[in-house]
C-alpha positions as YAML, in Angstrom:
chain: A
units: angstrom
residues:
- id: 1
  name: MET
  ca: [-35.59, -6.13, 52.38]
- id: 2
  name: PRO
  ca: [-32.94, -5.76, 49.67]
- id: 3
  name: PRO
  ca: [-29.97, -8.14, 49.99]
- id: 4
  name: ASP
  ca: [-26.60, -6.85, 51.14]
- id: 5
  name: TYR
  ca: [-25.34, -6.96, 47.54]
- id: 6
  name: GLY
  ca: [-26.54, -5.49, 44.28]
- id: 7
  name: ILE
  ca: [-28.07, -2.18, 43.23]
- id: 8
  name: THR
  ca: [-31.78, -1.56, 43.71]
- id: 9
  name: PRO
  ca: [-33.78, 0.38, 41.08]
- id: 10
  name: PRO
  ca: [-34.20, 4.13, 41.57]
- id: 11
  name: ALA
  ca: [-38.00, 3.88, 41.85]
- id: 12
  name: TYR
  ca: [-40.14, 0.73, 41.60]
- id: 13
  name: ARG
  ca: [-38.63, -2.60, 42.74]
- id: 14
  name: LEU
  ca: [-40.14, -5.98, 41.88]
- id: 15
  name: PRO
  ca: [-41.36, -8.09, 44.84]
- id: 16
  name: ASP
  ca: [-39.00, -10.61, 46.40]
- id: 17
  name: ARG
  ca: [-41.42, -13.42, 45.46]
- id: 18
  name: THR
  ca: [-41.04, -12.69, 41.75]
- id: 19
  name: ARG
  ca: [-40.46, -15.81, 39.66]
- id: 20
  name: LEU
  ca: [-40.32, -16.68, 35.97]
- id: 21
  name: ALA
  ca: [-42.93, -18.69, 34.12]
- id: 22
  name: ALA
  ca: [-43.13, -20.00, 30.56]
- id: 23
  name: VAL
  ca: [-41.10, -18.95, 27.55]
- id: 24
  name: ARG
  ca: [-42.68, -18.93, 24.09]
- id: 25
  name: LEU
  ca: [-40.48, -19.86, 21.14]
- id: 26
  name: GLN
  ca: [-40.98, -19.62, 17.39]
- id: 27
  name: VAL
  ca: [-39.64, -22.68, 15.57]
- id: 28
  name: SER
  ca: [-39.47, -23.69, 11.93]
- id: 29
  name: ASP
  ca: [-40.74, -27.28, 12.22]
- id: 30
  name: LEU
  ca: [-43.09, -27.97, 15.12]
- id: 31
  name: ALA
  ca: [-42.98, -31.77, 14.92]
- id: 32
  name: ARG
  ca: [-39.18, -31.79, 14.84]
- id: 33
  name: SER
  ca: [-38.92, -29.42, 17.80]
- id: 34
  name: VAL
  ca: [-41.49, -31.29, 19.90]
- id: 35
  name: LYS
  ca: [-39.54, -34.51, 19.30]
- id: 36
  name: TYR
  ca: [-36.32, -32.79, 20.47]
- id: 37
  name: TYR
  ca: [-37.85, -31.28, 23.60]
- id: 38
  name: GLU
  ca: [-39.44, -34.61, 24.54]
- id: 39
  name: ARG
  ca: [-36.53, -36.90, 23.67]
- id: 40
  name: VAL
  ca: [-33.54, -34.79, 24.71]
- id: 41
  name: LEU
  ca: [-34.91, -32.51, 27.44]
- id: 42
  name: GLY
  ca: [-37.44, -34.97, 28.80]
- id: 43
  name: LEU
  ca: [-40.38, -32.55, 28.73]
- id: 44
  name: ARG
  ca: [-43.88, -33.85, 28.07]
- id: 45
  name: ARG
  ca: [-46.71, -32.46, 25.99]
- id: 46
  name: LEU
  ca: [-49.41, -30.79, 28.10]
- id: 47
  name: SER
  ca: [-51.69, -28.83, 25.75]
- id: 48
  name: MET
  ca: [-52.07, -27.62, 22.19]
- id: 49
  name: PRO
  ca: [-54.34, -24.53, 21.95]
- id: 50
  name: ASP
  ca: [-54.30, -22.68, 18.62]
- id: 51
  name: ASP
  ca: [-51.80, -25.19, 17.21]
- id: 52
  name: ASP
  ca: [-49.11, -24.18, 19.73]
- id: 53
  name: VAL
  ca: [-47.63, -26.93, 21.89]
- id: 54
  name: GLY
  ca: [-47.02, -26.54, 25.62]
- id: 55
  name: LEU
  ca: [-44.45, -28.76, 27.32]
- id: 56
  name: GLY
  ca: [-43.78, -29.22, 31.02]
- id: 57
  name: ALA
  ca: [-42.00, -31.35, 33.60]
- id: 58
  name: GLU
  ca: [-43.17, -34.72, 34.89]
- id: 59
  name: GLY
  ca: [-46.14, -34.43, 37.22]
- id: 60
  name: ASP
  ca: [-46.54, -30.66, 36.71]
- id: 61
  name: ASP
  ca: [-49.45, -29.07, 34.86]
- id: 62
  name: GLU
  ca: [-47.84, -25.72, 34.08]
- id: 63
  name: PRO
  ca: [-46.02, -25.49, 30.73]
- id: 64
  name: LEU
  ca: [-42.41, -24.36, 30.86]
- id: 65
  name: VAL
  ca: [-42.07, -23.97, 27.09]
- id: 66
  name: TRP
  ca: [-44.57, -23.04, 24.41]
- id: 67
  name: LEU
  ca: [-43.64, -23.82, 20.80]
- id: 68
  name: HIS
  ca: [-45.15, -21.84, 17.93]
- id: 69
  name: GLU
  ca: [-44.50, -22.87, 14.34]
- id: 70
  name: ARG
  ca: [-43.55, -20.53, 11.52]
- id: 71
  name: PRO
  ca: [-42.61, -22.76, 8.59]
- id: 72
  name: GLU
  ca: [-39.22, -21.96, 7.10]
- id: 73
  name: ALA
  ca: [-38.28, -19.59, 9.91]
- id: 74
  name: ARG
  ca: [-34.56, -18.93, 9.61]
- id: 75
  name: PRO
  ca: [-32.30, -20.74, 12.08]
- id: 76
  name: VAL
  ca: [-30.09, -18.82, 14.49]
- id: 77
  name: PRO
  ca: [-26.82, -17.92, 12.68]
- id: 78
  name: PRO
  ca: [-23.42, -18.69, 14.26]
- id: 79
  name: GLY
  ca: [-23.01, -15.15, 15.62]
- id: 80
  name: GLY
  ca: [-26.51, -15.03, 17.05]
- id: 81
  name: ARG
  ca: [-29.12, -12.30, 16.78]
- id: 82
  name: LEU
  ca: [-30.28, -9.71, 19.27]
- id: 83
  name: GLY
  ca: [-32.91, -11.45, 21.36]
- id: 84
  name: LEU
  ca: [-32.51, -14.87, 22.91]
- id: 85
  name: TYR
  ca: [-29.08, -16.08, 23.99]
- id: 86
  name: HIS
  ca: [-30.60, -18.90, 26.01]
- id: 87
  name: PHE
  ca: [-33.47, -19.70, 28.34]
- id: 88
  name: ALA
  ca: [-32.58, -21.69, 31.44]
- id: 89
  name: ILE
  ca: [-34.36, -24.67, 32.96]
- id: 90
  name: LEU
  ca: [-33.65, -25.04, 36.70]
- id: 91
  name: VAL
  ca: [-33.82, -28.59, 38.04]
- id: 92
  name: PRO
  ca: [-34.51, -29.20, 41.75]
- id: 93
  name: ASP
  ca: [-31.28, -30.94, 42.80]
- id: 94
  name: ARG
  ca: [-27.79, -32.05, 41.74]
- id: 95
  name: ALA
  ca: [-28.83, -35.68, 41.38]
- id: 96
  name: SER
  ca: [-31.36, -34.64, 38.72]
- id: 97
  name: LEU
  ca: [-28.68, -32.76, 36.80]
- id: 98
  name: GLY
  ca: [-26.34, -35.74, 37.11]
- id: 99
  name: ARG
  ca: [-28.99, -38.06, 35.69]
- id: 100
  name: PHE
  ca: [-29.55, -35.60, 32.85]
- id: 101
  name: VAL
  ca: [-25.80, -35.64, 32.08]
- id: 102
  name: ARG
  ca: [-25.90, -39.44, 31.92]
- id: 103
  name: HIS
  ca: [-29.03, -39.29, 29.73]
- id: 104
  name: LEU
  ca: [-27.29, -36.97, 27.25]
- id: 105
  name: GLY
  ca: [-24.34, -39.34, 27.10]
- id: 106
  name: GLU
  ca: [-26.61, -42.29, 26.36]
- id: 107
  name: LEU
  ca: [-28.23, -40.32, 23.52]
- id: 108
  name: GLY
  ca: [-24.88, -39.11, 22.17]
- id: 109
  name: GLU
  ca: [-26.02, -35.49, 22.48]
- id: 110
  name: TYR
  ca: [-23.36, -32.79, 22.81]
- id: 111
  name: ALA
  ca: [-23.63, -30.19, 25.59]
- id: 112
  name: GLY
  ca: [-21.35, -27.42, 26.79]
- id: 113
  name: SER
  ca: [-20.86, -27.07, 30.53]
- id: 114
  name: ALA
  ca: [-19.72, -24.58, 33.16]
- id: 115
  name: ASP
  ca: [-19.40, -24.02, 36.89]
- id: 116
  name: HIS
  ca: [-20.63, -20.48, 37.67]
- id: 117
  name: ALA
  ca: [-19.94, -20.63, 41.45]
- id: 118
  name: VAL
  ca: [-23.63, -19.97, 42.18]
- id: 119
  name: SER
  ca: [-24.76, -22.78, 39.88]
- id: 120
  name: GLU
  ca: [-23.69, -25.71, 37.71]
- id: 121
  name: ALA
  ca: [-24.88, -25.67, 34.12]
- id: 122
  name: LEU
  ca: [-25.17, -27.52, 30.83]
- id: 123
  name: TYR
  ca: [-25.73, -25.78, 27.50]
- id: 124
  name: LEU
  ca: [-27.52, -27.10, 24.43]
- id: 125
  name: SER
  ca: [-29.07, -25.81, 21.20]
- id: 126
  name: ASP
  ca: [-32.41, -26.93, 19.83]
- id: 127
  name: PRO
  ca: [-32.89, -27.86, 16.14]
- id: 128
  name: ASP
  ca: [-33.26, -24.17, 15.17]
- id: 129
  name: GLY
  ca: [-30.17, -23.13, 17.14]
- id: 130
  name: LEU
  ca: [-32.12, -21.61, 20.04]
- id: 131
  name: GLY
  ca: [-30.01, -21.72, 23.20]
- id: 132
  name: ILE
  ca: [-31.00, -23.79, 26.23]
- id: 133
  name: GLU
  ca: [-29.37, -24.06, 29.64]
- id: 134
  name: VAL
  ca: [-30.21, -26.81, 32.13]
- id: 135
  name: TYR
  ca: [-28.79, -26.07, 35.57]
- id: 136
  name: VAL
  ca: [-28.91, -26.52, 39.31]
- id: 137
  name: ASP
  ca: [-28.30, -23.87, 41.95]
- id: 138
  name: ARG
  ca: [-25.83, -24.16, 44.76]
- id: 139
  name: PRO
  ca: [-27.34, -23.28, 48.17]
- id: 140
  name: ARG
  ca: [-27.52, -19.53, 48.77]
- id: 141
  name: SER
  ca: [-25.37, -20.05, 51.86]
- id: 142
  name: ALA
  ca: [-22.54, -21.01, 49.49]
- id: 143
  name: TRP
  ca: [-22.83, -17.89, 47.30]
- id: 144
  name: ARG
  ca: [-20.06, -15.33, 47.73]
- id: 145
  name: THR
  ca: [-19.87, -11.61, 47.17]
- id: 146
  name: GLN
  ca: [-17.12, -9.58, 45.57]
- id: 147
  name: GLY
  ca: [-17.40, -5.99, 46.68]
- id: 148
  name: HIS
  ca: [-21.06, -5.02, 46.39]
- id: 149
  name: GLN
  ca: [-21.96, -7.62, 43.79]
- id: 150
  name: LEU
  ca: [-22.51, -11.35, 43.79]
- id: 151
  name: TYR
  ca: [-19.54, -13.42, 42.65]
- id: 152
  name: MET
  ca: [-20.15, -15.32, 39.42]
- id: 153
  name: THR
  ca: [-17.56, -16.91, 37.18]
- id: 154
  name: THR
  ca: [-17.17, -19.48, 34.41]
- id: 155
  name: GLU
  ca: [-14.99, -22.43, 35.32]
- id: 156
  name: ARG
  ca: [-14.74, -26.07, 34.31]
- id: 157
  name: LEU
  ca: [-17.67, -28.18, 35.50]
- id: 158
  name: ASN
  ca: [-16.87, -31.32, 37.53]
- id: 159
  name: VAL
  ca: [-18.96, -33.66, 35.39]
- id: 160
  name: ARG
  ca: [-17.62, -36.80, 37.10]
- id: 161
  name: ASP
  ca: [-18.82, -35.58, 40.49]
- id: 162
  name: LEU
  ca: [-22.27, -34.83, 39.02]
- id: 163
  name: LEU
  ca: [-22.45, -38.35, 37.61]
- id: 164
  name: ASP
  ca: [-21.46, -39.79, 40.99]
- id: 165
  name: THR
  ca: [-24.26, -37.75, 42.60]
- id: 166
  name: ALA
  ca: [-26.80, -39.21, 40.17]
- id: 167
  name: GLY
  ca: [-26.57, -42.64, 41.74]
- id: 168
  name: SER
  ca: [-28.19, -45.61, 40.00]
- id: 169
  name: GLN
  ca: [-31.64, -44.10, 39.51]
- id: 170
  name: PRO
  ca: [-32.45, -43.81, 35.78]
- id: 171
  name: TRP
  ca: [-33.45, -40.63, 33.99]
- id: 172
  name: THR
  ca: [-37.23, -40.67, 33.53]
- id: 173
  name: GLY
  ca: [-37.78, -37.17, 32.17]
- id: 174
  name: MET
  ca: [-37.50, -33.64, 33.48]
- id: 175
  name: PRO
  ca: [-38.43, -34.03, 37.16]
- id: 176
  name: GLY
  ca: [-41.36, -32.39, 38.92]
- id: 177
  name: GLY
  ca: [-40.41, -29.12, 40.54]
- id: 178
  name: THR
  ca: [-38.37, -28.03, 37.52]
- id: 179
  name: VAL
  ca: [-38.95, -24.36, 36.63]
- id: 180
  name: ILE
  ca: [-37.72, -21.66, 34.27]
- id: 181
  name: GLY
  ca: [-34.88, -20.18, 36.32]
- id: 182
  name: HIS
  ca: [-33.73, -17.34, 34.11]
- id: 183
  name: VAL
  ca: [-33.57, -15.91, 30.61]
- id: 184
  name: HIS
  ca: [-30.41, -14.53, 29.00]
- id: 185
  name: LEU
  ca: [-30.67, -12.04, 26.13]
- id: 186
  name: HIS
  ca: [-28.37, -10.58, 23.51]
- id: 187
  name: VAL
  ca: [-28.95, -6.80, 23.60]
- id: 188
  name: GLY
  ca: [-27.58, -3.90, 21.60]
- id: 189
  name: HIS
  ca: [-26.35, -1.89, 24.58]
- id: 190
  name: LEU
  ca: [-26.11, -2.73, 28.27]
- id: 191
  name: ASP
  ca: [-27.18, 0.74, 29.43]
- id: 192
  name: GLN
  ca: [-30.29, 0.65, 27.23]
- id: 193
  name: GLY
  ca: [-31.10, -2.79, 28.56]
- id: 194
  name: ALA
  ca: [-30.67, -1.55, 32.13]
- id: 195
  name: ALA
  ca: [-32.94, 1.42, 31.44]
- id: 196
  name: PHE
  ca: [-35.72, -0.99, 30.44]
- id: 197
  name: TYR
  ca: [-35.19, -3.88, 32.85]
- id: 198
  name: HIS
  ca: [-33.68, -2.15, 35.90]
- id: 199
  name: GLU
  ca: [-35.15, 1.35, 35.92]
- id: 200
  name: GLY
  ca: [-38.39, 0.40, 34.14]
- id: 201
  name: LEU
  ca: [-39.31, -3.15, 35.09]
- id: 202
  name: GLY
  ca: [-37.71, -2.97, 38.53]
- id: 203
  name: LEU
  ca: [-35.06, -5.70, 38.64]
- id: 204
  name: ASP
  ca: [-32.00, -5.27, 40.87]
- id: 205
  name: LYS
  ca: [-28.54, -5.18, 39.29]
- id: 206
  name: ILE
  ca: [-26.63, -8.14, 40.74]
- id: 207
  name: VAL
  ca: [-23.44, -8.59, 38.67]
- id: 208
  name: TRP
  ca: [-22.04, -5.83, 36.47]
- id: 209
  name: SER
  ca: [-18.32, -6.55, 36.18]
- id: 210
  name: TYR
  ca: [-18.68, -9.69, 34.03]
- id: 211
  name: PRO
  ca: [-17.18, -8.79, 30.62]
- id: 212
  name: GLY
  ca: [-19.88, -7.51, 28.28]
- id: 213
  name: ALA
  ca: [-22.76, -8.61, 30.49]
- id: 214
  name: LEU
  ca: [-25.17, -7.42, 33.17]
- id: 215
  name: PHE
  ca: [-27.12, -9.78, 35.44]
- id: 216
  name: LEU
  ca: [-30.36, -8.72, 37.15]
- id: 217
  name: SER
  ca: [-32.85, -10.30, 39.52]
- id: 218
  name: ALA
  ca: [-35.53, -9.93, 42.15]
- id: 219
  name: GLY
  ca: [-35.29, -11.08, 45.76]
- id: 220
  name: GLY
  ca: [-31.50, -11.47, 45.77]
- id: 221
  name: TYR
  ca: [-31.43, -14.33, 43.24]
- id: 222
  name: HIS
  ca: [-28.22, -14.60, 41.21]
- id: 223
  name: HIS
  ca: [-30.15, -13.69, 38.07]
- id: 224
  name: HIS
  ca: [-33.59, -13.94, 36.61]
- id: 225
  name: LEU
  ca: [-32.26, -12.07, 33.58]
- id: 226
  name: GLY
  ca: [-28.88, -11.87, 31.91]
- id: 227
  name: THR
  ca: [-28.11, -9.33, 29.22]
- id: 228
  name: ASN
  ca: [-24.99, -9.27, 27.06]
- id: 229
  name: THR
  ca: [-23.45, -7.54, 24.05]
- id: 230
  name: TRP
  ca: [-21.73, -10.65, 22.70]
- id: 231
  name: SER
  ca: [-23.68, -10.68, 19.41]
- id: 232
  name: SER
  ca: [-23.27, -8.11, 16.67]
- id: 233
  name: GLY
  ca: [-26.25, -9.52, 14.78]
- id: 234
  name: PRO
  ca: [-29.44, -7.55, 14.06]
- id: 235
  name: PRO
  ca: [-32.57, -8.11, 16.17]
- id: 236
  name: ALA
  ca: [-34.50, -11.30, 15.46]
- id: 237
  name: THR
  ca: [-37.59, -10.72, 13.32]
- id: 238
  name: ASP
  ca: [-40.86, -12.52, 12.62]
- id: 239
  name: GLU
  ca: [-39.00, -14.43, 9.89]
- id: 240
  name: ASP
  ca: [-36.60, -15.98, 12.39]
- id: 241
  name: ALA
  ca: [-36.60, -18.78, 14.92]
- id: 242
  name: ARG
  ca: [-36.69, -16.69, 18.06]
- id: 243
  name: LEU
  ca: [-37.93, -16.04, 21.58]
- id: 244
  name: LEU
  ca: [-41.41, -14.57, 21.15]
- id: 245
  name: SER
  ca: [-41.93, -13.79, 24.84]
- id: 246
  name: TRP
  ca: [-40.84, -14.64, 28.36]
- id: 247
  name: THR
  ca: [-42.92, -14.34, 31.50]
- id: 248
  name: VAL
  ca: [-42.41, -12.62, 34.84]
- id: 249
  name: ALA
  ca: [-44.88, -13.93, 37.43]
- id: 250
  name: LEU
  ca: [-45.73, -11.64, 40.36]
- id: 251
  name: PRO
  ca: [-47.68, -12.33, 43.58]
- id: 252
  name: SER
  ca: [-50.71, -10.10, 42.93]
- id: 253
  name: SER
  ca: [-52.59, -8.06, 40.33]
- id: 254
  name: GLY
  ca: [-51.53, -4.93, 42.22]
- id: 255
  name: ASP
  ca: [-47.89, -5.91, 41.65]
- id: 256
  name: VAL
  ca: [-48.56, -6.40, 37.94]
- id: 257
  name: GLU
  ca: [-50.19, -2.98, 37.69]
- id: 258
  name: ALA
  ca: [-47.33, -1.34, 39.60]
- id: 259
  name: ALA
  ca: [-44.74, -2.89, 37.27]
- id: 260
  name: GLY
  ca: [-46.72, -1.69, 34.25]
- id: 261
  name: ARG
  ca: [-46.95, 1.84, 35.63]
- id: 262
  name: SER
  ca: [-43.20, 1.82, 36.28]
- id: 263
  name: LEU
  ca: [-42.46, 0.89, 32.68]
- id: 264
  name: GLU
  ca: [-44.84, 3.61, 31.46]
- id: 265
  name: SER
  ca: [-43.20, 6.18, 33.75]
- id: 266
  name: ALA
  ca: [-39.83, 5.21, 32.28]
- id: 267
  name: GLY
  ca: [-41.15, 5.99, 28.80]
- id: 268
  name: TYR
  ca: [-42.07, 2.54, 27.48]
- id: 269
  name: ARG
  ca: [-45.32, 1.52, 25.85]
- id: 270
  name: ILE
  ca: [-47.26, -1.26, 27.56]
- id: 271
  name: ASN
  ca: [-50.30, -3.30, 26.61]
- id: 272
  name: ARG
  ca: [-52.89, -4.56, 29.09]
- id: 273
  name: THR
  ca: [-54.67, -7.84, 28.37]
- id: 274
  name: GLY
  ca: [-56.95, -8.86, 31.19]
- id: 275
  name: THR
  ca: [-54.78, -8.91, 34.30]
- id: 276
  name: ALA
  ca: [-51.51, -9.22, 32.33]
- id: 277
  name: VAL
  ca: [-49.20, -6.51, 31.03]
- id: 278
  name: THR
  ca: [-46.84, -6.88, 28.07]
- id: 279
  name: ALA
  ca: [-44.04, -4.64, 26.85]
- id: 280
  name: ASP
  ca: [-41.31, -4.90, 24.22]
- id: 281
  name: ASP
  ca: [-37.72, -4.13, 25.10]
- id: 282
  name: PRO
  ca: [-35.68, -1.90, 22.73]
- id: 283
  name: TRP
  ca: [-34.81, -4.91, 20.53]
- id: 284
  name: GLY
  ca: [-38.32, -6.29, 20.20]
- id: 285
  name: THR
  ca: [-38.27, -9.04, 22.86]
- id: 286
  name: THR
  ca: [-41.64, -9.19, 24.61]
- id: 287
  name: VAL
  ca: [-41.89, -9.62, 28.36]
- id: 288
  name: THR
  ca: [-45.26, -10.66, 29.80]
- id: 289
  name: ILE
  ca: [-45.97, -9.64, 33.40]
- id: 290
  name: MET
  ca: [-48.74, -11.63, 35.07]
- id: 291
  name: VAL
  ca: [-49.99, -13.00, 38.35]
- id: 292
  name: GLY
  ca: [-48.52, -16.36, 39.17]
...
């Protein structure tokens, strides 16, 4: 059943058990990026088919991030480009985030931070300027509504309290149970983004009063996808460091087919590869829909 907040799509709605799977990034120097994702984020190398590198959390076999090299790909400029704003890695508990904060301090790595009411978050950029969030959710019982939408905000993060929660246990890498929690995109127009992701793909609108942004999800989550108009840059191209694709994992092949048909009915071109469906949003960001 839909939650008591948000706006459901006019036709097809994604299943409540929708989750996100791996993101695939194009980077300019594969060795440099792998070193960053291992050393700073604590991910570990899992596989390397076709010269791409998959990285995942400790004890998990499913990659969270795939890195694809395009030598001399242009870094993200200060104002950003349409496409990736950040992808977000969700850790399983506050203690894990606290240990990650301490780990960053020991490395001397800078991170932004924020308390979003529904979650607590850190923000980093990889060597090509691609945005990364590492965050933990507050319990759903602590989430609040404001009118018919979920309440989200940006306030100062209590870093000291996170460090106290970490205890004495050392950071040993991104812990098992870590997942891709959401993806946040720069788009050219919020209504066009909603036409693709809400009316086409079938995500609920969850927060729409945040300045210049729209947050969408399945199953009442605070957001599996954020869209914003905070960048005036052109869309990222094949010459740029960029998000190549992100993945929506659905419970069954019937769900994948239904999502594909919904996008087609909304006027978007899809591609079928085996049991997966892919489609490009209006700014060229590919979403892969698969069973998972």
